[in-house]
C-alpha positions as CSV (number, residue, x, y, z in Angstrom):
1,M,-14.3,16.8,11.1
2,D,-18.1,16.9,11.3
3,K,-18.8,18.4,7.8
4,T,-20.6,16.3,5.3
5,L,-19.3,15.6,1.8
6,E,-21.9,18.1,0.5
7,Q,-20.4,20.9,2.7
8,I,-16.8,19.9,1.7
9,L,-17.7,20.1,-2.0
10,N,-19.9,23.2,-1.6
11,V,-22.3,22.1,-4.3
12,E,-25.9,23.2,-4.4
13,A,-28.2,20.2,-4.0
14,T,-30.9,21.9,-6.2
15,A,-28.5,21.7,-9.2
16,G,-28.2,17.9,-8.8
17,P,-25.0,16.1,-8.0
18,F,-24.0,15.8,-11.7
19,G,-25.2,19.1,-13.2
20,V,-23.0,22.0,-14.0
21,G,-19.4,21.6,-12.8
22,D,-19.4,17.8,-13.1
23,A,-15.6,17.7,-13.9
24,V,-14.8,19.6,-10.7
25,L,-17.0,17.4,-8.6
26,E,-15.5,14.2,-10.0
27,Q,-11.9,15.5,-9.3
28,T,-12.9,16.6,-5.8
29,L,-14.5,13.2,-5.1
30,R,-11.3,11.5,-6.4
31,D,-9.0,13.6,-4.2
32,F,-11.2,13.2,-1.2
33,I,-11.3,9.4,-1.5
34,Q,-7.6,9.1,-2.2
35,L,-6.4,11.4,0.6
36,Q,-9.0,10.2,3.2
37,S,-8.2,6.5,2.6
38,L,-4.4,7.2,3.1
39,R,-5.3,9.1,6.3
40,I,-7.3,6.3,8.0
41,A,-5.0,3.5,6.9
42,I,-2.4,2.6,9.6
43,G,0.1,1.2,7.2
44,T,0.9,4.7,5.8
45,N,2.2,5.6,9.3
46,L,4.7,2.7,9.1
47,V,6.4,3.3,5.7
48,G,7.3,6.2,3.4
49,T,4.7,7.2,0.9
50,R,5.3,8.6,-2.6
51,S,3.4,9.5,-5.7
52,V,5.5,8.4,-8.7
53,G,5.4,8.6,-12.5
54,W,6.4,4.9,-13.2
55,L,4.9,1.5,-12.8
56,D,8.1,-0.5,-12.3
57,F,11.4,0.4,-10.6
58,K,14.6,-1.4,-9.8
59,W,17.0,-0.6,-6.9
60,Y,20.6,-1.8,-6.8
61,T,21.6,-2.8,-3.3
62,G,24.5,-0.4,-2.8
63,V,23.7,0.3,0.8
64,E,27.0,-1.0,2.1
65,G,29.6,1.8,1.8
66,S,32.9,2.7,3.4
67,F,34.6,5.8,4.8
68,T,38.4,5.6,5.3
69,Y,40.0,7.6,8.1
70,P,42.7,8.8,8.6
71,L,44.3,9.0,5.1
72,D,47.6,10.4,4.0
73,D,47.3,13.7,2.3
74,A,48.3,12.2,-1.0
75,A,46.2,9.0,-0.7
76,V,42.7,8.3,-2.1
77,A,40.1,5.8,-0.8
78,D,38.8,2.9,-3.0
79,P,35.3,3.5,-4.5
80,T,32.3,1.6,-3.2
81,K,31.0,-0.7,-6.0
82,V,27.3,-1.1,-6.3
83,G,27.4,-4.4,-8.1
84,T,24.5,-6.2,-9.8
85,A,22.4,-7.3,-6.9
86,N,19.0,-5.7,-7.1
87,Y,15.3,-5.7,-6.2
88,T,12.2,-4.3,-7.8
89,V,8.6,-3.1,-7.2
90,K,5.6,-3.3,-9.5
91,L,2.6,-1.1,-9.1
92,Q,-0.7,-2.9,-9.8
93,K,-4.2,-1.7,-10.6
94,G,-7.0,-1.2,-8.1
95,M,-10.6,0.1,-8.6
96,G,-13.5,1.3,-6.6
97,R,-16.9,1.6,-8.2
98,C,-20.5,2.6,-7.2
99,V,-23.8,3.7,-8.8
100,F,-25.7,6.9,-7.9
101,L,-29.3,6.0,-8.4
102,D,-31.9,8.4,-10.0
103,S,-34.4,7.1,-7.5
104,V,-32.3,8.3,-4.6
105,R,-31.7,11.7,-6.2
106,L,-35.4,12.2,-6.9
107,R,-36.2,11.9,-3.2
108,G,-33.8,14.6,-2.1
109,E,-31.5,12.2,-0.4
110,S,-28.6,12.4,-2.8
111,F,-25.7,13.7,-0.8
112,E,-26.4,11.6,2.3
113,N,-26.3,8.5,0.2
114,I,-23.3,9.7,-1.9
115,D,-21.5,10.3,1.4
116,R,-22.1,6.7,2.5
117,Q,-21.1,5.3,-0.9
118,Q,-18.0,7.4,-1.1
119,L,-17.0,6.6,2.5
120,G,-17.5,2.9,1.8
121,I,-15.0,3.1,-1.0
122,V,-12.7,5.1,1.3
123,R,-12.8,2.3,3.9
124,A,-12.3,-0.4,1.3
125,R,-9.3,1.4,-0.2
126,A,-7.8,1.9,3.2
127,D,-8.2,-1.8,4.1
128,T,-6.6,-2.7,0.8
129,I,-3.7,-0.3,1.4
130,D,-3.2,-1.8,4.9
131,N,-3.3,-5.3,3.7
132,L,-0.7,-4.5,1.0
133,I,1.7,-2.8,3.4
134,L,1.3,-5.1,6.4
135,D,1.6,-8.2,4.2
136,A,4.8,-6.8,2.7
137,L,6.2,-5.9,6.1
138,H,5.3,-9.4,7.5
139,T,6.9,-11.1,4.6
140,G,9.9,-8.7,4.6
141,A,10.7,-9.2,8.3
142,G,14.4,-10.2,8.6
143,Q,14.1,-11.4,12.2
144,S,11.7,-13.4,14.3
145,Q,11.1,-13.8,18.1
146,A,8.7,-16.2,19.6
147,A,6.3,-14.8,22.2
148,T,6.6,-16.3,25.7
149,A,2.9,-17.1,25.5
150,T,-0.2,-15.6,23.8
151,F,-0.6,-11.9,24.8
152,G,-3.1,-11.5,27.7
153,S,-2.7,-15.1,29.0
154,A,-1.6,-15.8,32.6
155,S,1.9,-17.0,31.6
156,A,2.5,-14.2,29.1
157,D,5.4,-11.7,29.6
158,E,4.6,-9.1,26.9
159,E,7.1,-6.5,28.2
160,K,10.0,-9.0,27.9
161,D,8.8,-10.1,24.4
162,L,8.9,-6.5,23.2
163,L,12.2,-5.7,24.8
164,D,13.9,-8.9,23.4
165,T,12.6,-8.2,19.9
166,M,13.7,-4.6,20.2
167,D,17.2,-5.7,21.0
168,L,17.2,-8.0,17.9
169,V,16.4,-5.0,15.7
170,Y,19.0,-2.7,17.2
171,S,21.7,-5.3,17.3
172,N,21.4,-6.5,13.7
173,A,19.9,-3.8,11.5
174,R,21.6,-0.8,9.9
175,V,20.5,1.8,12.5
176,S,22.0,4.3,14.9
177,G,20.4,2.6,17.9
178,D,18.3,5.5,19.0
179,E,15.4,5.5,16.6
180,G,11.8,5.3,17.7
181,M,9.9,2.1,16.9
182,A,6.4,1.1,15.7
183,L,4.5,-2.0,17.0
184,V,1.6,-3.5,15.1
185,L,-0.7,-5.9,16.9
186,P,-3.9,-7.7,16.3
187,T,-6.9,-5.8,17.8
188,S,-7.6,-8.9,20.0
189,T,-4.5,-8.1,22.1
190,R,-5.6,-4.5,22.7
191,S,-6.7,-5.2,26.3
192,A,-3.4,-6.8,27.2
193,L,-1.6,-3.6,26.1
194,L,-4.0,-1.2,27.8
195,N,-4.4,-3.0,31.1
196,T,-2.7,-1.0,33.8
197,Q,-0.1,-2.3,36.3
198,L,2.9,-1.2,38.3
199,Y,6.1,-0.5,36.5
200,G,8.7,0.6,39.0
201,N,6.8,3.2,40.9
202,V,4.5,4.2,38.1
203,V,1.0,2.7,37.4
204,E,0.4,2.7,33.7
205,S,-0.5,0.5,30.7
206,L,2.1,-1.4,28.9
207,Q,1.4,0.7,25.8
208,D,2.2,3.9,27.7
209,H,5.1,2.3,29.4
210,M,6.7,1.3,26.1
211,R,6.1,4.7,24.7
212,R,7.8,6.3,27.7
213,I,10.9,4.1,27.9
214,A,11.4,3.1,24.2
215,S,9.6,5.7,22.0
216,M,7.4,2.9,20.8
217,T,4.1,3.8,19.1
218,V,1.4,1.0,19.0
219,Y,-1.0,0.4,16.1
220,Y,-3.8,-2.1,15.9
221,T,-5.2,-4.0,12.9
222,R,-8.0,-6.4,12.3
223,D,-6.0,-8.0,9.4
224,Y,-5.0,-11.2,11.3
225,T,-6.0,-14.8,11.6
226,G,-9.6,-14.8,12.8
227,G,-9.9,-11.0,12.4
228,K,-12.1,-9.1,10.0
229,N,-10.3,-9.3,6.7
230,E,-12.2,-8.7,3.5
231,V,-9.3,-8.1,1.2
232,N,-7.6,-11.4,0.8
233,S,-8.3,-15.0,2.0
234,T,-4.9,-14.9,3.9
235,S,-4.5,-12.3,6.6
236,A,-1.5,-10.0,6.7
237,L,-0.3,-10.6,10.2
238,E,-1.5,-14.2,10.7
239,D,-0.9,-14.9,14.4
240,D,2.0,-12.5,14.8
241,A,2.9,-8.9,15.7
242,L,5.4,-6.6,13.9
243,L,8.0,-4.5,15.5
244,L,9.9,-2.2,13.2
245,I,11.7,1.1,12.7
246,P,9.1,3.0,10.6
247,G,9.9,5.2,7.6
248,S,11.0,5.2,4.0
249,E,14.4,3.6,4.8
250,T,12.5,0.5,5.9
251,A,9.8,0.3,3.3
252,E,7.8,2.5,0.9
253,F,4.3,2.6,-0.5
254,F,3.8,4.1,-4.0
255,T,0.8,5.4,-5.9
256,Y,1.0,6.2,-9.6
257,N,0.2,9.8,-10.7
258,G,1.5,9.7,-14.3
259,A,-0.3,9.8,-17.6
260,G,-1.9,6.9,-19.6
261,F,-5.1,6.0,-17.8
262,Q,-8.4,7.5,-16.7
263,E,-8.5,8.0,-12.9
264,T,-12.2,8.7,-12.7
265,E,-15.0,7.8,-15.0
266,L,-18.7,8.9,-14.8
267,T,-21.0,7.1,-17.2
268,R,-24.8,7.4,-17.6
269,I,-26.8,4.2,-17.2
270,P,-30.1,4.8,-19.0
271,G,-33.0,4.7,-16.6
272,V,-30.9,3.8,-13.6
273,G,-28.4,6.6,-12.7
274,F,-24.7,7.3,-12.9
275,D,-21.9,4.7,-12.8
276,W,-18.8,6.2,-11.1
277,M,-15.5,4.5,-10.8
278,L,-12.1,5.4,-9.4
279,T,-9.0,3.6,-10.8
280,G,-5.4,3.7,-9.3
281,Y,-2.1,1.9,-9.3
282,M,-0.2,1.2,-6.2
283,G,2.6,-1.1,-4.7
284,T,4.9,-1.6,-1.8
285,V,8.6,-2.4,-1.4
286,V,10.7,-3.5,1.5
287,H,14.2,-2.0,1.0
288,E,17.2,-4.3,1.2
289,H,20.1,-3.1,3.3
290,Q,22.8,-5.8,3.0
291,D,22.5,-6.3,6.7
292,G,22.6,-10.1,6.7
293,A,18.9,-10.6,6.1
294,A,17.7,-12.7,3.2
295,S,16.7,-11.3,-0.2
296,G,13.5,-9.3,0.0
297,T,13.8,-8.7,3.8
298,N,15.7,-6.4,6.1
299,N,16.6,-6.5,9.8
300,R,14.8,-3.3,10.6
301,I,11.6,-5.4,10.8
302,A,11.0,-8.2,13.2
303,K,8.1,-10.5,13.8
304,I,6.9,-11.6,17.3
305,T,5.3,-14.9,16.5
306,G,2.3,-16.5,18.3
307,V,0.9,-13.4,20.1
308,I,-2.6,-14.8,19.6
């Protein structure tokens, strides 16, 4: 979309960015930032996303059930017992903040600079969401497969690494065996996946090849060792790749939309401008499936170690 934030908001510049209708403008900016940051984050394509009215939640791991067949007409099946095993998620606070300077507004450059400041917060929030989700998926991977060699090197066999890891997931996770998959790779391996070669009688890239034969969608991230990571001192992927069955059964990302806090605040700084902040709570959980994986992990997620 080529529209500026000014066109999206449909606010007259002559009225000033914080004149009549400030409350509507604040809410629109909030919605724009929240929705756009979710849109450009890759992590939200990998997990389920929900807005919730709580900050803490506990799941009991009653995934393992039974269905008895055939039964005598007068017989009943034993009930599945949930038990006491459980896992939790906690939503934590995040904040974006910027200042709209009077000096900028006076020179008629207000919305161009507001655009840049808002989009800066959008990108920072998206990076934070990706780091939160990818780190949870990396930590929550129930299985691991070592790469033959670093992707793109002369001795690498990327196709075999992907197929072997795919077999691990389908063999050990609670799945039907026909689901599509998502692959998350460091951006430094992009050329290895996009380089064309002959597969059977078709010349195509490995990325297209895996999409065609295995319904595998590839995503790239800079949140790896040596990549551009401004969120935490430790990267999410480290030197690895992730192969998983995407969706809310695997993991979920939550944002809080309940009462009890001020989402947006606009405060006048005398002689300077307007201080604007956006506050939100979010968290991620990897669902446990009683599939043989350790606590806090599931076998729907696998790491391919040493791809870079």
